[in-house]
C-alpha positions in Angstrom: -102.4 69.2 -61.8 -101.0 68.9 -65.3 -99.3 66.0 -66.9 -96.0 67.6 -66.5 -96.5 68.0 -62.7 -97.7 64.4 -62.4 -94.6 63.2 -64.2 -92.3 65.2 -61.9 -94.0 63.7 -58.9 -93.6 60.2 -60.3 -89.9 60.8 -61.0 -89.4 62.1 -57.5 -91.1 59.1 -56.0 -89.0 56.8 -58.2 -85.8 58.6 -57.1 -86.7 58.3 -53.5 -87.5 54.6 -53.9 -84.2 53.9 -55.6 -82.3 55.9 -52.9 -84.1 53.9 -50.2 -83.3 50.6 -51.9 -79.7 51.6 -52.2 -79.6 52.5 -48.5 -81.2 49.2 -47.5 -78.8 47.3 -49.7 -75.8 49.0 -48.1 -77.1 48.4 -44.6 -77.7 44.7 -45.4 -74.2 44.3 -46.8 -72.6 45.9 -43.8 -74.6 43.7 -41.4 -73.7 40.6 -43.4 -70.0 41.6 -43.2 -70.2 42.1 -39.5 -72.0 38.8 -38.9 -69.4 37.0 -41.1 -66.6 38.6 -39.2 -68.1 37.5 -35.8 -68.5 34.0 -37.2 -64.8 33.8 -38.2 -63.7 35.2 -34.8 -66.0 32.7 -33.0 -64.6 29.8 -35.1 -61.0 30.9 -34.4 -61.8 31.2 -30.7 -63.3 27.7 -30.5 -60.3 26.2 -32.4 -57.8 27.9 -30.1 -59.8 26.8 -27.0 -59.6 23.2 -28.2 -55.8 23.4 -28.8 -55.3 25.0 -25.4 -57.4 22.5 -23.7 -55.6 19.6 -25.3 -52.2 21.1 -24.5 -53.2 21.7 -20.9 -54.6 18.3 -20.5 -51.4 16.7 -22.0 -49.2 18.7 -19.7 -51.3 17.8 -16.6 -51.5 14.2 -17.7 -47.7 13.9 -17.9 -47.3 15.6 -14.5 -50.1 14.1 -12.5 -51.7 11.3 -14.5 -54.7 11.2 -16.8 -57.4 10.8 -14.1 -56.3 13.9 -12.2 -55.8 15.8 -15.4 -59.3 15.0 -16.5 -60.7 16.1 -13.2 -58.8 19.4 -13.3 -59.8 20.2 -16.9 -63.4 19.2 -16.3 -63.6 21.4 -13.1 -62.1 24.3 -15.0 -64.8 24.1 -17.6 -67.5 23.7 -15.0 -66.2 26.8 -13.2 -66.2 28.7 -16.4 -69.7 27.6 -17.2 -71.0 28.6 -13.8 -69.2 32.0 -14.0 -70.8 32.6 -17.4 -74.2 31.7 -16.0 -73.7 34.1 -13.1 -72.7 36.9 -15.5 -75.8 36.3 -17.6 -78.0 36.2 -14.5 -76.6 39.5 -13.2 -77.0 41.2 -16.6 -80.6 40.1 -16.7 -81.5 42.1 -13.6 
């Protein structure tokens, strides 16, 4: 192989390496944007859940008293947790 052929092969390898690095960089950027989007959605979901819980508790507290309101809200979250555990268990099988 001549020096010119070796140089061509080295240039081809460098081009492939830079193309691969560019592809990896693009994939990492897309994944980071997706994860960031899911984090924002999760935070907004948690905040809205807190406001809805507080509003529901306040309404129940005015209508039935604070003890009954606490029991109802607590049981609702217990039911939601049990339902989520059941869904996870069924998906596992």
